[in-house]
C-alpha positions as CSV (number, residue, x, y, z in Angstrom):
1,X,-16.5,67.5,16.3
2,X,-19.5,69.1,14.6
3,X,-22.3,66.6,14.3
4,X,-25.7,66.9,12.7
5,X,-28.2,64.8,14.6
6,X,-31.5,63.8,12.9
7,X,-34.2,64.6,15.5
8,X,-37.6,63.0,14.8
9,X,-39.2,64.2,18.0
10,X,-39.0,60.8,19.7
11,X,-37.1,59.8,22.8
12,X,-34.3,57.9,20.9
13,X,-33.1,60.7,18.7
14,X,-33.5,63.2,21.6
15,X,-31.2,61.1,23.8
16,X,-28.8,60.6,20.9
17,X,-28.4,64.4,20.6
18,X,-28.2,64.8,24.4
19,X,-25.4,62.3,24.8
20,X,-23.4,63.9,22.0
21,X,-23.8,67.3,23.7
22,X,-22.6,65.9,27.0
23,X,-19.6,64.3,25.2
24,X,-18.6,67.9,24.2
25,X,-19.5,67.8,20.5
26,X,-20.9,70.7,18.6
27,X,-24.4,69.4,17.8
28,X,-26.9,70.7,15.3
29,X,-30.4,69.3,15.4
30,X,-32.3,68.7,12.1
31,X,-35.9,67.6,11.8
32,X,-36.9,66.2,8.5
33,X,-40.3,67.3,7.3
34,X,-41.4,64.3,5.2
35,X,-45.1,64.7,4.7
36,X,-48.0,66.9,5.8
37,X,-48.5,66.5,9.6
38,X,-51.8,66.4,11.4
39,X,-53.4,69.9,11.2
40,X,-53.8,70.5,14.9
41,X,-51.7,69.8,18.0
42,X,-52.8,66.6,19.6
43,X,-54.2,64.9,16.5
44,X,-51.1,62.7,15.9
45,X,-52.2,59.3,17.2
46,X,-50.0,57.6,19.8
47,X,-47.4,55.3,18.3
48,X,-46.9,57.4,15.1
49,X,-44.3,59.8,14.1
50,X,-43.5,62.8,11.9
51,X,-46.5,65.0,12.8
52,X,-46.7,68.5,14.0
53,X,-46.3,67.4,17.6
54,X,-43.1,65.6,16.8
55,X,-41.6,68.7,15.2
56,X,-42.5,70.8,18.2
57,X,-41.1,68.2,20.6
58,X,-37.8,68.0,18.6
59,X,-37.5,71.8,18.8
60,X,-38.2,71.7,22.5
61,X,-35.5,69.1,23.1
62,X,-33.0,71.2,21.1
63,X,-33.9,74.2,23.1
64,X,-33.4,72.2,26.3
65,X,-30.0,71.0,25.1
66,X,-29.0,74.5,23.9
67,X,-28.3,73.5,20.3
68,X,-29.3,75.0,16.9
69,X,-32.3,73.5,15.3
70,X,-33.5,73.4,11.7
71,X,-36.4,71.9,9.8
72,X,-35.4,70.3,6.5
73,X,-38.3,70.1,4.0
74,X,-37.9,66.8,2.1
75,X,-41.6,66.3,1.3
76,X,-41.1,66.0,-2.5
77,X,-38.2,63.6,-2.2
78,X,-40.0,61.5,0.3
79,X,-43.1,61.4,-1.8
80,X,-41.2,60.2,-4.9
81,X,-38.9,57.8,-3.2
82,X,-41.1,56.4,-0.4
83,X,-44.8,57.1,-0.7
84,X,-45.2,56.7,-4.4
85,X,-43.1,53.5,-4.3
86,X,-45.2,52.2,-1.5
87,X,-48.4,52.6,-3.5
88,X,-46.9,51.3,-6.7
89,X,-45.5,48.2,-5.0
90,X,-48.8,47.2,-3.5
91,X,-50.5,47.7,-6.9
92,X,-47.9,45.5,-8.4
93,X,-48.8,42.8,-5.9
94,X,-45.7,43.3,-3.7
95,X,-45.3,44.1,0.0
96,X,-42.9,47.1,0.2
97,X,-40.7,48.2,3.1
98,X,-40.8,52.0,3.3
99,X,-38.4,52.3,6.2
100,X,-35.6,50.6,4.1
101,X,-36.1,53.1,1.3
102,X,-36.3,56.1,3.7
103,X,-33.0,55.1,5.3
104,X,-31.3,54.3,2.0
105,X,-32.4,57.4,0.1
106,X,-33.4,60.1,2.5
107,X,-31.5,59.8,5.8
108,X,-28.2,58.4,4.7
109,X,-28.0,60.0,1.3
110,X,-29.8,63.3,1.1
111,X,-29.6,64.2,4.8
112,X,-26.0,63.2,5.0
113,X,-25.3,65.5,2.0
114,X,-27.0,68.4,3.8
115,X,-25.0,67.6,6.9
116,X,-21.8,67.9,5.0
117,X,-23.1,71.2,3.5
118,X,-23.4,72.5,7.1
119,X,-19.7,71.6,7.6
120,X,-20.5,68.6,9.8
121,X,-18.0,65.9,10.4
122,X,-20.7,63.3,11.0
123,X,-24.4,62.5,11.0
124,X,-26.0,60.9,14.1
125,X,-29.4,59.2,14.4
126,X,-31.2,57.4,17.2
127,X,-31.1,54.0,15.4
128,X,-30.4,50.9,17.5
129,X,-27.4,49.5,15.6
130,X,-23.6,49.6,15.9
131,X,-20.8,50.8,13.5
132,X,-17.2,49.6,13.7
133,X,-14.6,50.4,11.1
134,X,-17.2,51.5,8.6
135,X,-19.0,48.2,9.0
136,X,-22.6,47.7,10.3
137,X,-23.5,45.4,13.2
138,X,-26.6,44.6,15.1
139,X,-27.6,46.5,18.3
140,X,-26.5,45.2,21.7
141,X,-30.2,44.8,22.6
142,X,-31.7,42.3,20.1
143,X,-35.2,43.4,21.0
144,X,-34.5,46.9,19.7
145,X,-32.2,46.0,16.8
146,X,-32.9,48.1,13.7
147,X,-30.1,46.8,11.5
148,X,-32.6,45.1,9.1
149,X,-33.7,48.6,7.9
150,X,-30.2,49.9,7.5
151,X,-28.6,47.6,4.9
152,X,-28.7,50.2,2.0
153,X,-26.2,52.4,3.8
154,X,-23.0,52.7,1.8
155,X,-19.7,52.1,3.5
156,X,-18.5,55.6,2.9
157,X,-21.7,56.9,4.6
158,X,-21.1,54.5,7.6
159,X,-17.6,56.1,7.9
160,X,-19.2,59.4,8.9
161,X,-22.3,58.1,10.8
162,X,-22.9,57.7,14.5
163,X,-25.4,55.5,16.3
164,X,-25.0,56.6,20.0
165,X,-27.7,54.2,21.2
166,X,-26.3,51.0,19.6
167,X,-24.9,49.6,22.9
168,X,-27.9,50.6,25.0
169,X,-31.3,49.1,26.0
170,X,-34.6,51.1,25.7
171,X,-34.9,51.4,29.5
172,X,-31.4,52.9,29.6
173,X,-32.3,55.4,26.9
174,X,-35.5,56.5,28.8
175,X,-33.4,56.8,32.0
176,X,-31.1,59.2,30.2
177,X,-34.0,61.1,28.9
178,X,-35.4,61.5,32.5
179,X,-32.0,62.5,33.8
180,X,-31.7,65.1,31.0
181,X,-35.3,66.3,31.7
182,X,-36.3,65.9,28.1
183,X,-40.0,66.4,27.1
184,X,-39.8,63.1,25.2
185,X,-38.8,60.9,28.1
186,X,-42.1,59.0,28.3
187,X,-43.2,59.5,24.7
188,X,-44.6,56.3,23.1
189,X,-42.6,54.7,20.3
190,X,-43.7,55.0,16.7
191,X,-44.5,51.6,15.4
192,X,-46.4,52.0,12.2
193,X,-45.8,53.5,8.7
194,X,-45.4,57.2,9.5
195,X,-47.4,58.6,6.6
196,X,-50.4,56.4,7.3
197,X,-51.5,57.6,10.8
198,X,-54.7,55.5,10.8
199,X,-52.9,52.3,9.7
200,X,-55.3,51.9,6.8
201,X,-52.9,50.9,4.1
202,X,-55.7,50.1,1.6
203,X,-57.4,53.5,2.0
204,X,-54.0,55.3,1.5
205,X,-53.4,53.3,-1.7
206,X,-56.9,53.9,-3.0
207,X,-56.9,57.6,-2.2
208,X,-53.4,58.2,-3.5
209,X,-54.0,56.7,-6.9
210,X,-57.6,57.9,-7.2
211,X,-56.4,61.4,-6.7
212,X,-53.9,61.0,-9.6
213,X,-56.5,59.3,-11.8
214,X,-54.4,56.2,-12.2
215,X,-57.1,53.7,-11.1
216,X,-60.0,55.1,-13.1
217,X,-63.4,53.9,-12.2
218,X,-62.3,50.5,-11.0
219,X,-60.7,52.0,-7.9
220,X,-61.0,48.9,-5.7
221,X,-59.3,46.4,-8.2
222,X,-61.7,43.7,-7.2
223,X,-61.3,40.1,-8.3
224,X,-61.4,36.5,-7.4
225,X,-59.9,34.6,-4.5
226,X,-58.8,31.2,-6.0
227,X,-57.0,28.1,-5.0
228,X,-53.8,26.9,-6.8
229,X,-55.9,25.0,-9.4
230,X,-57.7,28.2,-10.3
231,X,-61.0,27.3,-8.6
232,X,-62.9,30.4,-7.4
233,X,-63.4,30.3,-3.7
234,X,-64.7,33.9,-3.2
235,X,-64.4,37.5,-4.2
236,X,-62.2,40.3,-2.9
237,X,-62.6,44.1,-3.2
238,X,-59.0,45.0,-3.9
239,X,-56.0,42.7,-4.5
240,X,-53.7,45.3,-3.0
241,X,-55.3,44.6,0.4
242,X,-53.5,41.3,0.6
243,X,-49.9,40.1,1.2
244,X,-48.2,36.8,1.2
245,X,-48.8,34.8,4.4
246,X,-52.0,36.7,5.3
247,X,-54.7,34.6,6.9
248,X,-57.3,37.0,8.2
249,X,-59.7,39.0,6.1
250,X,-60.1,36.4,3.3
251,X,-63.8,36.0,3.9
252,X,-63.7,32.3,2.9
253,X,-65.2,29.4,4.8
254,X,-62.9,26.4,4.6
255,X,-62.3,23.2,6.6
256,X,-58.7,24.1,7.1
257,X,-57.0,27.5,7.5
258,X,-56.1,29.2,4.2
259,X,-53.3,31.7,3.6
260,X,-52.4,34.1,0.8
261,X,-49.8,32.4,-1.4
262,X,-49.4,35.1,-4.0
263,X,-51.1,38.1,-5.5
264,X,-51.5,38.4,-9.3
265,X,-52.1,42.0,-10.3
266,X,-52.5,41.1,-13.9
267,X,-55.6,38.9,-13.3
268,X,-56.4,40.6,-9.9
269,X,-56.5,37.2,-8.4
270,X,-55.5,36.4,-4.8
271,X,-54.2,32.8,-4.7
272,X,-54.7,31.0,-1.4
273,X,-53.7,27.6,0.0
274,X,-52.6,25.7,3.1
275,X,-49.8,26.8,5.4
276,X,-47.3,24.3,4.1
277,X,-47.4,26.0,0.7
278,X,-45.7,29.0,2.3
279,X,-42.6,27.0,3.2
280,X,-40.0,28.5,0.9
281,X,-36.7,26.8,0.2
282,X,-35.2,29.5,-2.0
283,X,-35.8,33.0,-3.2
284,X,-34.6,35.2,-6.0
285,X,-33.7,38.7,-5.0
286,X,-32.9,41.9,-6.9
287,X,-31.1,45.1,-6.3
288,X,-28.5,43.5,-4.0
289,X,-26.3,46.0,-2.1
290,X,-23.2,44.8,-0.2
291,X,-21.7,46.8,2.6
292,X,-19.1,44.0,2.7
293,X,-19.1,40.9,0.5
294,X,-18.9,37.6,2.5
295,X,-15.6,35.7,2.5
296,X,-14.6,32.2,3.4
297,X,-13.4,33.4,6.8
298,X,-16.8,34.7,7.8
299,X,-19.2,32.9,10.1
300,X,-22.0,31.0,8.3
301,X,-24.2,33.2,6.3
302,X,-27.8,33.9,7.5
303,X,-30.7,35.8,6.0
304,X,-33.6,37.6,7.6
305,X,-36.7,38.1,5.5
306,X,-38.6,40.4,7.9
307,X,-37.9,42.7,10.8
308,X,-37.4,40.8,14.0
309,X,-37.9,37.6,12.0
310,X,-35.8,34.5,12.4
311,X,-32.3,34.2,11.0
312,X,-32.2,31.5,8.3
313,X,-29.0,29.8,7.4
314,X,-28.5,30.1,3.7
315,X,-26.2,30.0,0.7
316,X,-26.0,32.5,-2.2
317,X,-25.4,32.1,-5.9
318,X,-24.1,34.9,-8.2
319,X,-22.4,37.1,-5.7
320,X,-21.0,39.3,-8.4
321,X,-24.3,40.6,-9.6
322,X,-27.3,42.5,-8.1
323,X,-29.7,39.5,-8.8
324,X,-29.0,36.6,-6.5
325,X,-30.5,33.2,-5.7
326,X,-30.7,32.5,-2.0
327,X,-31.1,28.9,-0.8
328,X,-32.3,28.3,2.8
329,X,-30.9,25.2,4.6
330,X,-34.3,24.8,6.2
331,X,-37.6,26.3,4.8
332,X,-38.4,29.9,5.6
333,X,-42.0,30.8,6.0
334,X,-43.8,33.3,3.8
335,X,-41.1,35.1,1.9
336,X,-43.1,38.0,0.5
337,X,-42.1,39.7,-2.8
338,X,-41.1,43.3,-2.2
339,X,-39.8,42.7,1.3
340,X,-36.2,43.1,2.2
341,X,-33.9,40.1,2.6
342,X,-30.9,41.1,4.7
343,X,-27.6,39.1,5.0
344,X,-25.8,38.6,8.3
345,X,-22.5,37.0,9.2
346,X,-22.6,36.6,13.0
347,X,-23.7,40.0,14.3
348,X,-22.5,41.9,11.2
349,X,-24.8,43.1,8.5
350,X,-23.2,42.3,5.1
351,X,-25.9,43.7,2.9
352,X,-29.4,43.0,1.5
353,X,-31.7,42.9,-1.4
354,X,-35.4,42.9,-2.4
355,X,-37.3,39.6,-2.7
356,X,-38.4,39.0,-6.3
357,X,-39.6,35.4,-6.4
358,X,-40.1,32.7,-3.7
359,X,-39.9,29.0,-4.4
360,X,-41.3,26.0,-2.5
361,X,-39.8,22.6,-2.6
362,X,-42.7,21.0,-4.5
363,X,-43.4,23.7,-7.0
364,X,-42.3,27.3,-7.7
365,X,-44.4,30.2,-6.3
366,X,-43.4,32.8,-8.8
367,X,-43.8,36.5,-8.8
368,X,-42.3,39.2,-11.0
369,X,-42.0,42.8,-9.8
């Protein structure tokens, strides 16, 4: 079988390609160039991906495996679909999830189309998840499971996608890399947003929109930090620096800990309050995508509101539309607008959506994207 394998330059995608070669498949390595890398070799900080070093490592692994290797320039598509959305979401007071958009639009849409153009039968990646009968399941190793980021994949794409690492643990993957003598065997994992190598989200947002003249002179979007009654407790230098559930960096002296409850871009106010005001009993979500709709025969439905977060037992209203109301059987803490909410039935991923509003039991915490 001819298989295009996405090779990021990390150990996971390297081993995925290697295992497919050992299984006798015709493998073609493709590295996606998504944004401008660090200008010199060695400047990519450890724990980040998609720089020049990563492209070179991916090419070296392809050479070691004896497979063709191509670089696919997707910078414009990535900027529009992921980077611009990231900035716009923060300026709208939301907390975006760029990995979800990258998977849904870039890897399992555009890249899959390119793979088909190369005559491939399948696309493979190094994600930790499993596919059975065009349905998506969690990885065997819960500590490495990446299914939360993969819910936008369409069933027809799952039918021609392979996750060779889904049944493996990270130590097993590294052991295969050592056995195959791959240059990436001991390479650190990428943990942060790939296009923000210094992890300074606020600087990236400020610089992105300043360059486009969209923030004007008031580049920092400064405003007040207030309690729920509207009483001013302090000042901030940019509302986009804050996200629901945040405690640190408020710069407020208070008798009890305060947390960000919501961000209001219209007034540039950051609303704070006690931890119990983050106990959300229901959320409204938009843009729902179902890989498979739940049925009466499924295990009880659960939702996850952040990667590696707890699974919350829930019920869902309006399953026929893309706007849903999700009720938690027990409160879920800090459901942030803009984040993904992903539905599970046992270890199967049924679909997901984007959090639009979060409601507490006592009073609604509302936010409109």
